[in-house]
C-alpha positions in Angstrom: -5.9 79.8 107.1 -9.6 79.4 107.8 -10.9 78.5 111.3 -12.2 75.2 109.9 -8.8 74.2 108.5 -7.1 75.4 111.7 -9.5 73.3 113.9 -8.9 70.2 111.8 -5.1 70.5 112.2 -3.7 67.6 114.3 -3.0 68.7 117.9 0.5 68.1 119.2 0.7 65.8 122.2 2.5 66.8 125.4 5.5 64.6 124.3 5.5 66.3 120.9 5.5 69.7 122.5 8.3 68.6 124.8 10.5 67.3 122.0 9.9 70.5 120.0 10.8 72.6 123.0 14.0 70.6 123.6 15.0 70.9 120.0 14.5 74.6 120.1 16.6 74.8 123.2 19.3 72.7 121.7 19.3 74.9 118.6 19.3 78.1 120.7 22.2 76.7 122.8 24.2 75.9 119.7 23.6 79.4 118.3 24.6 81.0 121.6 27.7 78.9 121.8 28.8 80.0 118.4 27.9 83.6 119.2 29.7 83.4 122.5 26.7 84.4 124.6 27.7 82.2 127.5 25.5 84.2 129.9 22.4 82.5 128.5 24.1 79.1 128.4 24.8 79.4 132.1 21.2 80.4 132.8 20.0 77.3 131.0 22.5 75.1 132.9 21.1 76.5 136.2 17.5 75.4 135.4 15.7 72.2 134.8 12.9 71.3 132.3 9.6 70.2 134.0 7.1 67.7 132.7 5.2 70.5 131.0 8.3 71.8 129.3 8.5 74.8 131.4 11.8 76.1 132.8 11.8 76.1 136.6 14.5 76.6 139.1 15.8 73.6 141.0 14.4 73.8 144.6 16.2 71.7 147.2 14.2 69.7 149.8 13.5 71.0 153.4 16.9 70.7 155.2 16.0 72.7 158.3 16.3 69.6 160.5 20.0 69.4 159.7 20.6 72.6 161.7 19.0 71.3 164.9 22.3 70.5 166.6 24.8 73.3 166.3 27.4 72.0 168.7 30.0 71.9 165.9 30.1 74.6 163.3 32.2 74.2 160.1 33.9 77.2 158.5 34.1 76.5 154.7 36.0 78.8 152.4 33.9 79.6 149.3 35.9 82.5 147.8 39.4 83.2 149.0 43.0 83.6 147.7 43.1 84.3 144.0 39.2 84.0 143.8 38.4 87.0 145.9 36.4 89.8 144.2 35.6 93.4 145.1 32.0 92.4 145.5 30.0 89.1 145.8 26.3 89.0 145.0 23.7 86.6 146.5 19.9 86.2 146.6 17.3 84.9 149.0 13.6 84.4 149.1 12.6 86.7 151.9 15.6 88.9 152.7 18.5 88.8 155.1 19.3 89.0 158.8 22.5 91.0 159.3 24.6 90.0 162.2 28.0 89.8 163.9 30.0 86.6 163.4 32.5 86.2 166.3 35.9 85.3 164.9 36.6 83.0 167.9 33.3 81.3 168.5 31.5 81.6 165.2 28.4 82.7 167.1 26.0 84.7 165.0 24.4 87.7 166.7 21.6 89.4 164.8 21.8 93.2 164.6 19.6 94.3 161.6 17.2 93.0 159.0 17.0 93.7 155.3 14.0 93.0 153.1 16.0 93.1 149.9 16.2 89.7 148.2 19.4 90.5 146.3 22.5 92.1 147.7 26.2 92.5 147.0 28.7 92.6 149.8 31.6 94.8 148.7 34.8 96.5 149.7 33.9 99.9 151.3 35.3 102.3 148.8 34.5 104.4 145.8 33.1 101.8 143.4 32.6 101.8 139.7 30.4 99.3 137.9 30.6 97.5 134.5 28.4 94.7 133.4 26.9 94.3 136.9 30.3 93.9 138.4 31.8 96.3 141.0 35.4 97.4 141.0 37.3 100.0 143.0 36.9 103.2 141.0 40.1 104.7 139.5 38.7 108.2 140.0 35.9 109.9 141.8 34.3 110.8 138.5 33.9 107.1 137.6 32.3 106.1 140.9 28.7 105.0 141.2 29.0 104.3 144.9 30.7 106.8 147.2 33.0 105.7 149.9 33.0 108.8 152.1 30.3 109.5 154.7 29.4 111.7 157.7 29.2 109.5 160.8 27.0 110.0 163.8 28.1 107.8 166.7 25.1 106.0 168.3 26.8 103.4 170.5 25.2 104.7 173.6 21.7 103.8 172.3 20.1 100.4 172.5 18.6 98.7 169.4 15.1 100.2 169.9 16.4 103.7 170.4 18.7 103.4 167.4 15.9 102.2 165.1 13.9 105.3 166.1 16.9 107.5 165.5 17.5 105.9 162.1 13.9 106.4 161.1 14.1 110.1 162.0 17.3 110.6 160.2 15.9 108.9 157.1 12.9 111.2 157.2 15.0 114.3 157.7 17.6 113.8 154.9 15.5 112.0 152.4 13.9 115.2 151.1 17.4 116.5 150.4 18.3 113.4 148.4 21.0 112.4 150.9 20.9 108.7 151.9 21.2 107.5 155.5 23.0 104.2 156.0 22.6 102.0 159.1 26.0 100.8 160.2 27.8 98.9 163.0 31.3 100.0 163.9 33.3 98.5 166.8 31.4 99.6 169.9 28.0 99.7 168.4 25.5 101.3 166.0 26.2 104.4 164.0 24.5 106.4 161.3 26.4 107.1 158.1 24.9 110.0 156.1 25.7 110.5 152.5 27.7 108.6 149.9 30.3 111.1 148.8 33.1 110.4 146.4 35.6 112.8 148.0 36.5 113.8 151.5 36.0 117.4 150.5 32.4 116.8 149.4 31.6 115.2 152.8 33.2 118.1 154.7 31.0 120.6 152.9 27.9 118.8 154.3 29.4 118.2 157.7 28.0 121.4 159.4 24.5 120.6 158.1 24.5 117.2 159.8 26.0 118.7 163.0 23.2 121.2 163.2 20.7 118.2 163.2 22.7 116.4 165.9 24.2 119.1 168.2 24.6 116.7 171.1 26.2 113.8 169.2 29.7 113.0 168.0 29.7 113.8 164.2 32.6 113.6 161.8 33.7 112.6 158.3 34.8 109.0 157.8 36.3 107.2 154.8 36.8 103.6 154.1 39.1 101.5 156.2 40.9 98.3 155.3 38.4 96.2 157.2 35.1 97.8 156.4 32.5 96.2 154.1 29.3 97.5 152.5 26.0 95.7 151.7 24.7 97.1 148.5 21.5 96.8 146.4 23.0 95.9 143.0 19.8 97.0 141.3 20.1 100.6 142.6 23.7 100.8 143.8 22.3 102.1 147.2 24.3 101.1 150.3 22.0 99.2 152.6 24.3 98.6 155.6 28.0 99.0 156.5 30.1 97.0 159.0 33.6 97.6 160.4 34.8 95.9 163.6 38.4 95.4 162.5 39.7 91.9 163.2 37.4 91.4 166.3 34.4 90.1 164.3 33.0 90.1 160.8 29.8 90.9 159.0 27.5 87.9 158.7 24.4 87.4 156.6 21.7 84.8 157.2 18.6 84.3 155.0 15.3 84.9 156.6 13.3 81.7 156.8 11.1 80.7 153.8 7.7 79.1 154.2 9.5 75.7 154.7 11.8 76.9 157.4 14.8 76.9 155.2 17.4 79.7 155.3 18.9 79.4 151.8 21.3 81.9 150.3 21.9 81.5 146.5 25.1 82.4 144.7 25.5 83.4 141.0 26.6 79.8 140.2 23.0 78.7 141.3 24.3 76.9 144.4 22.2 77.3 147.5 23.7 77.3 151.0 22.4 77.0 154.5 24.0 78.7 157.5 25.7 82.0 157.7 27.7 83.8 155.0 30.5 85.8 156.7 32.7 88.3 154.8 36.3 89.3 155.4 38.2 92.0 153.7 41.1 90.4 151.8 43.9 91.4 149.4 45.1 89.5 146.5 47.8 91.3 144.5 46.1 94.5 143.2 42.6 93.3 144.1 41.2 94.7 147.3 38.2 92.6 147.9 36.2 90.3 150.2 36.6 86.6 150.9 33.4 84.6 151.6 33.1 81.9 154.3 30.1 79.7 154.9 29.6 78.9 158.6 27.3 75.9 158.7 26.2 73.3 161.3 28.1 70.0 161.0 25.2 67.9 159.7 24.2 70.5 157.1 27.8 70.5 155.9 27.9 66.7 155.6 24.7 66.9 153.5 26.3 69.5 151.3 29.3 67.3 150.6 27.7 63.9 150.0 25.9 64.6 146.7 29.0 66.2 145.2 31.5 63.5 146.3 29.0 60.7 145.4 25.8 60.4 143.5 22.6 61.2 145.4 20.8 58.3 143.8 23.3 55.7 145.0 22.3 52.9 147.5 21.4 54.2 151.0 24.0 52.1 152.7 26.8 53.5 150.5 25.7 57.1 151.4 25.4 56.2 155.1 29.0 54.8 155.0 30.2 57.9 153.4 28.3 60.2 155.7 30.3 58.6 158.6 33.5 58.9 156.5 32.9 62.5 155.5 32.1 63.4 159.1 35.2 61.7 160.4 37.4 63.6 157.9 35.7 66.8 158.8 36.2 66.5 162.5 39.9 65.9 162.0 40.4 68.8 159.6 38.4 71.6 161.2 41.4 73.9 161.2 43.2 72.8 158.0 43.0 76.3 156.4 43.1 78.3 159.7 45.7 80.7 158.1 43.0 81.8 155.7 40.4 82.2 158.5 38.4 79.1 157.7 38.6 75.4 158.4 38.0 73.5 155.1 38.0 74.6 151.5 35.1 73.8 149.2 37.0 71.8 146.6 38.8 68.4 146.2 41.8 69.6 148.3 39.5 69.0 151.3 36.0 67.9 150.2 33.8 69.1 147.4 31.1 71.2 149.0 28.4 73.1 147.0 25.6 73.5 149.5 22.0 72.2 149.6 21.2 72.1 145.9 21.5 68.4 145.4 20.2 67.2 148.7 17.3 64.8 148.3 15.5 62.3 150.5 18.2 59.8 150.1 20.9 62.2 151.3 18.7 63.3 154.2 18.2 59.7 155.3 21.9 59.0 155.1 22.9 62.0 157.1 20.2 62.0 159.8 20.4 58.2 160.0 24.1 58.5 161.0 23.9 61.9 162.8 27.0 62.5 164.8 28.6 59.2 164.0 32.4 59.0 163.3 35.0 56.3 163.1 37.5 56.0 165.9 40.7 54.0 166.5 42.0 53.8 170.0 39.2 56.2 170.9 40.5 58.9 168.5 38.6 60.0 165.5 40.3 58.6 162.4 41.6 60.6 159.4 39.2 59.1 156.9 40.7 59.4 153.4 38.8 58.3 150.3 39.0 58.4 146.6 36.9 57.5 143.6 38.1 54.0 143.0 41.0 51.8 143.9 41.3 49.3 141.1 41.2 46.2 143.2 43.7 47.2 145.9 44.4 50.1 148.2 47.7 51.7 149.2 48.9 52.6 152.7 49.0 56.2 153.7 52.7 55.8 154.4 53.5 54.6 150.9 51.2 57.2 149.3 52.6 60.3 151.0 55.8 59.2 152.6 56.9 59.8 156.1 57.7 57.4 158.9 54.3 57.1 160.6 52.5 53.9 159.8 48.7 54.3 160.4 47.1 51.0 161.4 43.7 51.7 159.8 45.1 53.0 156.5 47.0 49.9 155.3 47.1 48.4 151.8 44.5 45.7 151.2 42.8 43.9 148.3 39.3 44.9 147.3 38.2 42.1 145.0 34.6 43.2 145.3 35.3 46.4 143.3 34.0 46.2 139.8 36.4 48.8 138.6 36.3 47.9 134.9 32.6 48.9 134.8 33.0 52.2 136.6 33.8 55.6 135.1 37.6 56.1 135.1 38.0 52.9 137.2 40.0 51.4 134.3 41.9 53.3 131.7 44.4 53.0 128.9 46.6 56.0 127.8 49.1 56.4 125.1 51.9 59.0 125.2 54.8 59.8 123.0 58.4 59.9 124.4 58.6 63.6 123.7 55.3 64.4 125.5 56.2 62.2 128.4 59.5 64.2 128.8 57.6 67.5 128.5 55.1 66.4 131.2 58.0 65.4 133.6 59.6 68.8 133.0 56.4 70.5 134.0 56.3 68.3 137.2 59.8 69.6 138.1 62.0 66.8 136.8 64.1 69.0 134.5 66.9 66.5 134.2 64.8 64.6 131.6 65.5 66.1 128.2 63.9 65.9 124.7 62.4 62.4 124.9 62.0 59.5 127.3 63.8 56.3 126.4 62.6 54.0 129.1 60.3 53.8 132.1 60.9 51.1 134.8 58.8 50.2 137.8 61.5 49.8 140.5 59.3 49.0 143.5 55.7 48.5 144.3 54.1 49.8 147.5 53.8 47.2 150.3 51.0 44.7 149.7 49.8 46.7 146.7 50.1 47.1 143.0 50.4 50.9 143.4 53.9 52.1 142.2 56.2 53.3 145.0 59.3 53.9 142.9 59.4 54.7 139.2 62.6 55.2 137.2 62.6 57.3 134.0 65.6 57.6 131.7 65.8 59.9 128.6 67.6 59.4 125.3 70.8 61.1 126.7 71.1 58.7 129.6 69.8 61.1 132.2 67.5 59.5 134.8 65.2 60.4 137.7 63.7 58.3 140.4 60.1 59.3 141.4 59.3 58.0 144.9 55.9 57.6 146.7 52.8 56.7 144.9 51.3 60.2 145.1 54.4 61.7 143.5 54.1 59.1 140.8 50.5 59.9 140.1 50.8 63.7 140.2 54.0 63.8 138.2 52.2 62.0 135.3 48.8 63.6 135.6 46.7 63.9 133.4 48.0 60.8 131.6 47.4 58.6 134.7 44.5 58.7 137.1 46.2 56.8 139.9 49.6 55.2 140.6 48.1 51.7 140.1 49.3 51.1 136.5 51.7 49.3 134.3 53.6 50.9 131.5 55.4 49.6 128.4 56.7 50.8 125.0 54.5 49.6 122.2 52.7 47.1 124.3 52.2 46.1 127.9 50.8 43.1 129.8 48.3 43.7 132.5 45.7 41.9 134.6 41.9 42.4 135.3 40.4 41.1 138.5 37.3 39.0 138.3 34.8 40.5 140.8 34.3 38.3 143.9 33.0 38.7 147.4 35.6 37.8 150.0 33.4 39.1 152.8 31.5 35.8 152.7 29.0 34.2 150.3 28.7 33.9 146.6 28.2 37.0 144.5 26.4 35.3 141.6 22.9 36.1 142.7 23.9 39.5 143.9 25.3 40.4 140.5 21.8 40.2 139.2 20.7 42.9 141.6 23.7 45.0 140.4 22.4 44.7 136.8 18.9 45.5 137.9 20.2 48.6 139.5 22.0 49.7 136.4 19.0 49.0 134.1 16.5 50.6 136.4 18.0 54.0 135.6 18.8 54.6 139.3 22.5 54.5 138.4 23.0 58.0 137.2 25.3 57.9 134.1 25.8 61.7 134.5 28.1 60.9 137.4 30.9 60.2 134.8 33.4 63.0 134.6 34.8 65.0 131.8 38.5 65.7 131.8 38.9 69.4 131.8 42.6 69.7 131.2 43.0 72.1 128.3 39.2 72.4 128.0 38.3 75.4 125.8 35.3 77.6 126.5 34.3 80.2 124.0 32.8 83.2 125.8 31.5 86.6 124.8 34.9 88.3 125.5 37.6 85.6 125.1 38.5 82.0 125.0 39.1 80.5 128.4 41.5 77.6 128.8 41.1 75.4 131.9 44.2 74.1 133.7 42.3 72.3 136.4 40.4 69.0 136.4 37.6 69.4 138.9 35.9 72.5 137.8 36.0 75.3 135.2 35.4 79.0 135.5 33.4 80.6 132.7 33.6 84.3 132.0 30.1 85.4 130.9 29.0 88.1 128.6 27.9 90.2 131.5 31.4 90.1 132.9 30.7 87.7 135.7 32.7 84.6 136.4 30.9 81.4 137.3 32.4 78.1 138.4 31.0 74.8 137.2 32.0 71.3 138.1 32.9 69.0 135.2 29.7 67.0 135.8 27.6 70.1 135.2 29.1 70.8 131.8 27.3 69.6 128.7 28.6 69.9 125.2 26.5 69.5 122.1 28.2 67.6 119.3 27.3 65.5 116.4 27.8 62.4 118.5 25.5 63.4 121.4 22.9 65.7 119.7 20.4 62.9 119.9 20.4 63.2 123.7 19.0 66.7 123.3 16.6 66.1 120.3 15.3 62.7 121.3 16.3 61.3 117.9 18.3 58.1 117.4 21.5 58.9 115.4 22.7 56.6 112.6 26.3 55.5 112.5 28.1 53.7 109.8 30.2 50.7 110.5 33.3 52.7 109.6 32.5 55.4 112.2 32.1 52.8 114.9 35.4 51.1 113.9 37.2 54.5 114.1 36.2 54.8 117.7 38.1 51.6 118.6 41.6 52.4 120.0 44.3 50.5 121.9 43.7 46.9 120.8 43.8 44.5 123.7 43.7 40.7 123.8 43.6 38.0 126.4 46.8 35.9 126.8 45.8 32.3 126.0 46.1 29.8 128.8 47.2 32.3 131.4 43.8 33.5 132.8 42.0 31.8 135.7 38.8 32.2 137.7 40.2 35.1 139.7 42.4 37.0 137.2 42.4 37.7 133.5 45.8 38.2 131.9 45.8 40.5 128.9 48.0 42.6 126.7 47.4 46.1 125.3 49.0 47.6 122.2 49.8 51.2 121.4 48.5 52.6 118.2 52.1 53.8 117.5 54.7 51.2 118.5 57.2 53.9 119.4 54.8 55.4 122.1 54.4 54.4 125.7 51.2 52.7 126.6 49.8 52.8 130.2 47.1 50.6 131.5 45.8 51.7 134.9 43.2 51.0 137.5 41.4 53.3 140.0 41.2 57.0 140.2 42.7 59.0 143.0 45.3 58.5 145.7 44.1 55.0 146.6 44.2 55.5 150.4 41.3 54.6 152.7 37.8 53.8 151.2 36.7 53.7 147.6 33.6 55.5 146.6 32.8 53.0 143.8 33.9 50.0 146.0 31.4 51.1 148.7 28.8 51.3 146.0 29.6 47.7 144.9 29.4 46.4 148.5 26.0 48.0 149.0 24.7 46.3 145.9 26.0 43.0 147.4 23.8 43.6 150.4 26.3 44.8 152.9 25.5 47.5 155.5 27.2 50.8 156.0 29.1 49.4 159.0 30.2 46.3 157.0 31.5 48.7 154.3 33.4 50.8 156.7 35.0 47.9 158.6 36.0 46.4 155.2 38.2 49.4 154.4 39.2 50.7 157.8 40.5 47.8 159.9 40.1 48.0 163.7 37.8 51.0 163.8 34.7 51.6 165.9 31.7 53.7 165.1 30.7 56.1 167.9 29.2 59.5 168.4 31.9 62.2 168.1 31.1 63.3 171.7 32.4 60.0 172.9 35.8 60.3 171.2 38.9 62.1 172.4 
């Protein structure tokens, strides 16, 4: 091509270049999915596309002000139980501060600094390595990291004297190719010289070290059941070792970046403030480390809000939930104390993924309510919440059983909740008699055999449409009674999202609430603001969830099948496992490819008709201004059809209901007092 022809070629606009780039990325992603190269898929998911079509890492806002008050520290379990690994890798911007985390007070005492921006904290042992993953070596010959050292006790020296001693040792032994490792063991600093793979190798070098330190206590040491190593994963060099038994644990804190943040980043691209503390743990045959994030209260609240709600939601909604989350946190600080932390990082407690989604909206909500909790009779309330309620809540007593009736967790109508327009707030499910019997067997009701013949709602919860007692009978006449709304919900999950449902064979009659504002005033003008909020794009459609039950992920090594709903663990081509929430998973298909390419797909009328399922119709003459009466039909008249409202246990405050009230113009305090009757909002230091 001549230069003249080339110069006359039309230039692509920025938008053209962006579309081309996105198309290439979509094509590349599809190829990688087919080829099983999930590693690159995860990399793409952990990045965002800038206006200039460049891939840049997501950088959270400055959150250093959240750590100003450290009166309350929260211990959050990040990896524990079945999730422990031999080593856990993290990165920072400017390196780490190594310290002691006191097991009783959570105080962090700095003892060393590392300039390395990437480290792995591992079990102290002979380690082998495959695909950047450490495992305990099955033999000395396969070890890339040695677990035997020659130890020189230095506990009689202060920090300055020890640093000089370490520098001299490093200079002395470096010429011989023998590494010198700074370490802290029980009573103080030590030097650990050499990384030998057998006790015998270390003993052979013992006299050499003794000759250098004739006045010190020098001996061979191996790994203990409480010792951990900080390793450079790029070189496999041990950077620091720590062993103080059960008295304290190794802590790592990021050195401040230029904004004053102290972020530590995990392989899942989540960033966390505070301190990472590591504890040796055993899970079956795995001898590894569990990871706990010790973080100030307000930083923790900010790390929960954008994962339990959407960070673009109205400020008053977020402020109401900042108080709710803080109240729940203060009453559950020791929930997982048997595992050496307070709260877990998933839906069992509260979803917590760190600072990655914190924006100005979240900061305003947290700092604007700093320290505030709800109290009843001057005690902090147990503030439960779920996604949506479906027009009514259920009492804690009817949800979970027991004899205690909690005054502020009573059933109440929530007519302001526009549940039919919220993700998973309204749902219709169809299930065969055989599959229903199978699901109940899985839930422990083994009396039910082959196929279900009938399902009857025996009793509703008090002042609620949530089911309290459900009777199921099979084709042989065997029956079971499921009691308490949470048992009803969990026994039929994933076919139901709450216990607020009706069920019938072939068809079922149900109701839909007409949204109203019973807190005072007409909602007609406020509904316009609701629509404006939807159409403005501020309402993030990505907040909708994907059901991950039996979700299949094709990876480099195998097919992984999820059996959980909130997140999925992906095994990558490099051998790493990375956990993603359902809202972070994107699937390219013929139906949504246009979202990646920018093109508008064409659908035939027949394709659109095929998507319609579960025919519903309004019952003539029965509906009124407050309620619509309808009937839903199963595709197969022999199947059971379930029509349900809400998502979750239904106790306490609704996330989407709080969203609806904020759009109607209500304040955070209005929202909280609408759901929790008789409460007061005070600073936690004023509560018992």
